[in-house]
C-alpha positions in Angstrom: 42.2 23.9 -8.7 45.3 25.4 -7.2 45.0 27.5 -4.4 45.6 30.7 -6.9 43.5 30.5 -9.1 40.2 31.9 -7.4 42.6 35.1 -7.2 43.4 34.7 -10.8 39.9 34.9 -11.2 39.2 38.0 -9.3 42.2 40.2 -10.8 40.4 39.6 -14.2 36.8 40.7 -12.8 39.5 43.9 -11.5 40.9 44.3 -15.1 37.5 43.7 -16.6 35.8 46.4 -14.6 39.0 49.1 -15.3 38.2 48.0 -18.7 34.2 49.1 -18.5 35.2 52.7 -17.0 38.2 53.7 -19.1 36.2 52.5 -22.0 33.2 54.3 -20.7 35.5 57.5 -20.2 36.4 57.4 -24.0 33.1 57.1 -25.3 32.5 60.9 -24.1 33.9 61.9 -26.6 33.3 61.4 -30.7 37.0 61.3 -32.1 37.7 58.1 -29.2 34.0 56.8 -28.9 35.3 53.5 -31.0 38.0 53.0 -29.7 36.1 52.7 -26.0 33.6 50.2 -27.4 36.6 48.3 -28.2 37.9 48.4 -24.8 34.6 47.6 -23.4 34.2 44.9 -25.1 37.6 43.8 -24.5 36.6 44.0 -20.7 33.4 42.0 -21.2 34.8 39.2 -23.2 37.2 38.8 -19.9 34.8 39.1 -17.6 32.5 36.0 -19.6 35.8 34.0 -19.9 36.9 34.3 -15.7 33.0 33.5 -15.3 33.4 30.5 -17.1 36.2 29.4 -15.3 34.7 29.8 -11.6 35.2 26.7 -9.5 31.9 24.8 -8.9 30.2 26.5 -11.7 27.0 24.1 -13.2 25.8 23.9 -16.5 28.6 25.2 -18.2 27.6 23.9 -21.2 24.0 25.6 -21.2 25.9 28.8 -20.8 28.2 28.3 -23.8 25.0 27.1 -25.8 23.7 30.7 -24.3 26.7 32.7 -25.5 26.6 31.0 -29.2 23.3 31.8 -29.8 23.1 35.1 -28.3 26.4 36.2 -30.3 25.0 34.9 -33.6 21.9 36.8 -33.2 23.4 40.2 -32.4 26.1 39.6 -35.1 23.1 38.8 -37.3 20.6 41.6 -36.0 23.1 44.0 -35.8 24.8 43.9 -39.6 21.2 44.0 -40.8 19.8 47.1 -38.4 19.5 50.2 -40.4 20.5 52.8 -38.6 17.2 54.3 -38.9 16.1 51.5 -36.4 18.9 52.1 -34.2 16.5 53.2 -31.6 14.4 50.4 -31.6 17.4 47.9 -31.6 19.1 50.2 -28.3 15.5 49.5 -26.8 15.1 46.2 -27.3 18.5 44.9 -26.4 18.3 47.5 -23.0 15.4 45.9 -22.1 17.3 42.2 -22.8 19.4 43.2 -20.4 16.9 44.2 -17.8 15.0 40.7 -18.6 18.1 39.0 -17.3 18.7 41.2 -14.3 15.2 39.8 -13.3 15.8 36.4 -14.0 18.6 36.2 -11.8 16.6 37.7 -8.9 13.5 35.2 -9.8 15.8 32.1 -10.4 17.0 33.4 -6.8 13.8 33.6 -5.0 11.9 30.9 -6.5 15.3 28.8 -5.4 14.7 30.2 -1.7 11.1 29.5 -1.7 11.5 25.6 -3.0 13.8 25.2 0.2 11.6 26.8 2.4 8.6 24.3 4.7 5.4 26.9 5.8 3.7 24.4 8.6 0.6 24.9 8.9 0.2 26.7 11.9 2.1 29.5 10.8 5.3 29.0 11.1 8.5 27.9 8.6 11.5 26.1 8.8 14.5 25.9 6.3 15.0 22.3 4.8 17.7 20.2 6.3 21.3 21.2 4.7 20.0 24.5 3.4 21.6 27.9 4.5 18.3 30.6 4.3 19.5 34.0 3.1 19.8 37.2 4.9 17.2 39.7 4.7 19.7 41.9 3.0 20.2 39.1 -0.1 16.2 38.9 0.1 15.7 42.2 -0.4 18.5 43.2 -2.8 17.0 40.3 -4.9 14.1 41.8 -4.9 14.6 45.2 -5.5 17.1 43.8 -8.9 14.1 41.9 -9.8 11.6 44.8 -9.7 14.0 47.0 -11.6 14.9 45.0 -14.4 11.4 43.8 -14.6 10.1 47.2 -15.4 13.2 48.0 -17.4 12.4 44.9 -19.8 8.6 45.4 -20.3 9.1 48.8 -20.4 11.8 48.8 -23.1 9.1 46.2 -24.6 6.9 48.8 -25.3 8.4 51.5 -26.0 10.2 49.3 -28.4 6.7 48.2 -29.8 6.1 52.4 -29.9 9.4 52.9 -32.1 8.2 50.2 -34.8 5.0 51.6 -34.7 3.2 48.7 -33.7 1.7 50.3 -30.8 -0.2 53.6 -30.5 2.1 56.6 -29.8 0.4 57.5 -26.6 -2.4 55.3 -24.3 -3.5 57.9 -21.7 -6.6 57.7 -19.3 -8.2 59.5 -16.2 -6.3 58.8 -13.0 -3.2 57.1 -14.7 -0.5 58.3 -12.0 -2.9 57.2 -9.4 -2.9 53.4 -11.2 0.6 53.4 -11.5 1.7 54.5 -8.1 -1.0 51.9 -6.3 1.2 49.7 -8.9 4.1 50.4 -7.6 3.0 50.1 -3.3 1.5 46.8 -4.2 4.7 45.4 -5.3 6.7 47.4 -3.1 4.5 45.9 -0.5 4.6 42.7 -1.6 8.2 42.6 -1.5 8.4 43.8 2.0 6.1 40.7 3.0 8.1 38.5 1.2 11.6 39.8 3.1 9.8 40.2 6.7 7.1 37.9 6.4 6.1 34.6 4.0 8.3 33.4 1.1 6.2 31.7 -1.1 6.4 30.8 -4.5 2.6 32.4 -5.3 3.4 36.0 -3.7 6.9 35.7 -5.8 5.0 35.5 -9.1 2.4 38.1 -8.4 5.7 40.5 -7.3 6.6 40.0 -11.0 3.3 40.2 -12.4 3.1 43.5 -10.6 6.1 44.5 -11.3 6.0 43.6 -15.5 2.6 45.5 -15.5 4.4 49.0 -13.6 6.7 49.0 -16.5 3.7 48.6 -19.4 1.9 51.3 -17.5 4.7 53.6 -16.7 5.3 53.5 -20.5 2.4 53.5 -22.2 1.2 57.5 -22.2 4.9 58.3 -23.6 4.7 60.5 -26.3 7.2 60.4 -29.1 8.7 63.4 -28.7 10.0 62.5 -25.1 11.5 58.6 -26.2 15.3 59.8 -26.0 14.4 60.2 -21.9 12.8 57.1 -22.0 15.3 55.0 -23.6 18.0 56.6 -21.6 15.8 56.1 -18.5 15.2 52.4 -18.7 18.9 52.1 -19.6 20.0 53.5 -15.8 17.6 51.4 -15.0 18.8 48.2 -16.3 22.6 49.0 -14.8 20.7 49.2 -11.5 19.3 46.4 -11.9 22.3 44.6 -12.8 24.0 45.6 -10.1 21.9 44.9 -7.2 21.7 41.0 -8.4 25.6 41.4 -8.8 25.4 41.9 -5.1 23.0 38.7 -4.9 25.2 36.6 -6.6 28.6 37.9 -5.1 30.0 39.0 -8.5 31.8 41.6 -8.7 31.9 42.9 -12.1 28.4 42.8 -12.1 28.1 45.3 -9.6 30.7 47.7 -10.7 29.5 47.3 -14.6 26.0 47.5 -13.2 26.7 50.9 -11.5 28.6 52.4 -14.1 26.1 51.9 -16.4 23.4 52.9 -13.8 24.8 56.2 -12.8 25.7 56.8 -16.7 22.7 56.3 -17.9 21.0 58.6 -14.2 22.7 61.6 -15.4 22.1 60.8 -19.3 18.2 61.0 -18.4 18.9 63.8 -16.3 20.5 65.7 -18.9 17.9 64.4 -21.5 14.7 65.5 -19.3 15.9 68.8 -18.9 16.2 68.9 -22.6 12.6 68.5 -22.4 12.3 70.5 -19.5 10.5 67.8 -17.7 11.5 66.5 -13.9 12.7 62.9 -13.2 9.8 62.4 -11.3 7.1 63.7 -13.9 9.7 61.0 -16.4 8.5 58.0 -13.8 5.0 58.8 -13.4 3.4 61.4 -15.8 1.9 61.7 -18.5 4.4 62.6 -20.8 3.6 65.4 -23.6 -0.1 66.2 -22.4 -0.6 69.5 -22.2 -1.7 71.8 -19.5 -5.0 73.2 -21.8 -6.0 74.2 -25.2 -3.2 74.8 -28.3 -3.7 78.1 -30.1 -4.3 77.6 -33.8 -2.1 78.5 -36.7 -3.1 81.1 -38.9 -1.5 81.2 -42.4 -0.5 79.0 -45.1 3.4 77.1 -45.7 5.0 78.7 -48.8 6.8 76.4 -51.2 9.8 76.6 -52.7 11.8 75.0 -55.8 15.3 73.4 -55.4 17.1 75.9 -57.9 16.2 78.6 -55.6 17.3 77.4 -52.5 20.6 76.5 -54.0 21.1 80.1 -55.4 20.2 80.9 -51.6 22.5 79.4 -50.1 25.5 79.5 -52.7 25.6 83.0 -51.9 24.8 83.3 -48.6 27.7 83.8 -45.9 26.3 81.4 -43.3 24.4 78.5 -43.4 23.3 76.0 -40.8 21.8 72.4 -41.4 19.9 71.1 -38.6 19.1 67.2 -39.2 15.6 65.1 -38.2 14.3 61.8 -37.5 13.6 62.2 -41.3 16.7 62.9 -42.5 17.4 59.1 -40.9 14.4 57.9 -42.7 15.6 58.9 -46.2 19.3 57.8 -45.8 20.0 61.0 -46.3 23.0 62.0 -44.6 25.8 61.4 -47.4 24.0 63.9 -49.5 23.7 66.4 -46.7 27.3 66.2 -46.1 27.9 66.2 -50.7 26.0 69.4 -50.3 27.6 71.1 -47.4 31.1 70.0 -49.1 29.8 72.0 -51.8 28.6 75.1 -50.1 32.1 75.3 -48.4 34.7 74.8 -51.3 32.0 78.3 -52.5 33.2 80.0 -49.2 30.3 79.2 -47.4 30.4 78.8 -43.6 28.3 75.8 -42.7 27.7 74.4 -39.8 25.3 70.9 -38.0 23.1 72.2 -35.4 21.6 69.4 -33.0 19.1 69.3 -30.6 20.0 66.8 -27.6 16.8 64.9 -28.4 16.4 64.6 -32.0 15.7 61.2 -33.7 14.8 58.6 -31.4 17.4 58.3 -28.9 20.7 60.5 -27.4 23.4 61.0 -30.0 21.3 59.9 -33.0 22.1 62.1 -35.3 25.4 62.8 -34.2 25.9 58.6 -35.2 24.4 59.7 -38.2 26.3 62.4 -39.0 29.7 60.7 -38.2 28.7 57.5 -40.7 28.7 60.6 -43.0 32.0 61.8 -42.5 31.0 64.9 -41.2 33.9 66.5 -38.7 32.9 67.0 -35.6 34.2 70.6 -35.1 31.3 71.5 -37.9 28.8 69.6 -35.1 27.1 72.5 -32.7 25.0 71.4 -30.1 21.9 73.5 -29.0 23.4 75.7 -26.3 26.2 76.6 -28.5 24.0 77.4 -31.4 20.9 79.4 -30.5 23.0 82.7 -30.0 23.9 82.5 -33.4 20.8 81.6 -35.5 20.3 85.8 -35.6 23.3 85.9 -38.1 22.3 83.1 -40.1 21.8 83.6 -43.5 19.8 80.5 -44.5 18.7 77.6 -41.7 18.4 74.0 -43.7 16.2 71.9 -41.8 15.8 68.3 -42.7 13.4 66.4 -41.4 13.5 67.7 -37.6 9.1 69.2 -36.9 9.1 69.1 -32.7 12.5 70.2 -31.8 12.6 73.2 -33.7 8.3 74.2 -33.2 8.4 77.7 -31.9 5.1 76.8 -30.0 7.3 75.4 -26.9 8.0 78.8 -26.6 4.4 80.8 -26.7 2.0 78.4 -26.4 0.7 76.8 -23.2 -1.6 74.8 -24.0 1.3 72.7 -26.5 2.1 69.3 -25.5 5.9 70.6 -25.9 5.5 74.0 -24.2 8.7 74.5 -22.3 10.7 72.4 -24.2 14.1 73.9 -25.3 14.0 74.3 -29.1 16.8 75.3 -31.3 15.9 78.9 -32.6 15.7 78.0 -36.2 12.5 81.1 -36.6 15.3 83.8 -36.1 17.5 82.9 -38.8 16.9 85.2 -42.1 15.7 82.5 -44.3 14.4 79.0 -43.2 14.2 75.8 -45.8 12.5 72.8 -44.6 13.2 70.1 -46.3 9.7 68.0 -45.6 7.2 64.7 -47.3 4.7 67.2 -46.7 2.5 69.0 -44.6 1.4 66.1 -41.9 2.4 66.5 -37.7 5.7 65.4 -36.4 5.8 63.0 -33.9 4.3 64.3 -31.1 1.2 65.2 -33.2 1.1 69.4 -33.4 1.6 71.5 -35.8 4.9 73.3 -36.5 4.5 77.1 -36.1 7.6 77.4 -38.0 6.3 76.3 -41.5 3.8 79.1 -41.0 6.6 81.6 -40.3 7.1 84.5 -42.9 11.1 83.7 -43.6 9.7 79.9 -44.2 9.8 78.1 -46.9 9.0 74.5 -47.7 10.7 72.6 -50.3 8.4 69.4 -50.5 10.0 65.8 -50.6 12.1 62.8 -49.2 15.2 64.0 -48.0 18.0 62.2 -49.9 15.8 63.0 -53.4 15.3 66.7 -52.0 19.0 67.4 -51.0 20.4 65.3 -54.4 18.2 68.3 -56.4 19.8 70.9 -54.2 23.4 69.4 -55.0 22.3 69.2 -59.0 21.0 72.9 -58.4 24.3 74.1 -56.8 27.0 72.6 -59.3 24.9 74.0 -62.2 25.2 77.7 -60.9 28.9 78.5 -62.3 28.2 75.7 -65.1 
């Protein structure tokens, strides 16, 4: 191996890190996001290739096998996964990243422990020829392992909840105290491993507690808070990767992990603000738990047929369409854009309103609409569109529930009280497309559905919008 070869590898790492940063920057805009993903992908390919050529690298064959198997599994699952299941896939893949970081830390820690002999008198000595790690090195490995393990187990629980395999929320008395005690115990063992006795048993207990903390942090999460949690665990995975990058002395891992951790932390703060929750409440609170008894909702839901809705929208001046997770389930995004085009052709001003946590992950609705070809300039976020609702003739809500529920502003006993919502109820007329009279993912009634200016168009999202398209075309026929 020539003397200049390590410099080439470091240059590849620097180029990969630059591509990561530029790719993330391009992902900040819907118009350049696809190119940004490509740039970041090239950076990852470059980083992996450079790593495989590191001098003295062991087990290249196993690494190549893992790369091939992982690539095939990701390609197969990525091609097959439905857009409705994208949040579950993101949670699962994010958990794998945290688990990989924890595994790196675990391999290092168990490796350290295997080279340390503990004497009966209480002292220790290192096996001959072994250079023991520094205190800082041990601490970084432990912190990265703790964060990665929490992200791994927490993401798996989030995946199970999104899949419907687990209850939406599991809460018991003293849960915050128990979570805090588990965290304190894990930290105490970690400190003891650094400054006291480094052995395999203590390391195992440390990982068990770390994994348990991730599970217990995620169990009380309600469905309405899931976007915050996915974003939080994304940030934790990035931080874990950065810490383990320090342990391995790998600059690319440090930079990539730091970038992901910083971006994920900022996004988590934005999501938490959109849910009216502090970051501390996200970490240790019982998400979505009401402070009192929710008020009963008076009145009845008033149905309407597709023909009347079509006339109402066709002769409106302004229409705002509010997509929710029900639109994703029904795969109705293409039909919705077809309906919008018919209205635009009639001179109706049509816009789409997106709540920051609509769907089950940040940006879920934006991706669905982009897939259908909706122009970016027709999509408005909550802060921009809310002041316009009083001037809107018809607000068409498709599958959204909790993010348009007025009790978030009026009922202190509601689990979603204080959460900023789309002010749909301020529109002159509200049409809600919904399968039936059931509650949303947060498990509460929606006062919007009982409002005087709201009418319910019951049915599957795609089928109902198809009826609206047919009825709209028939108006001038």
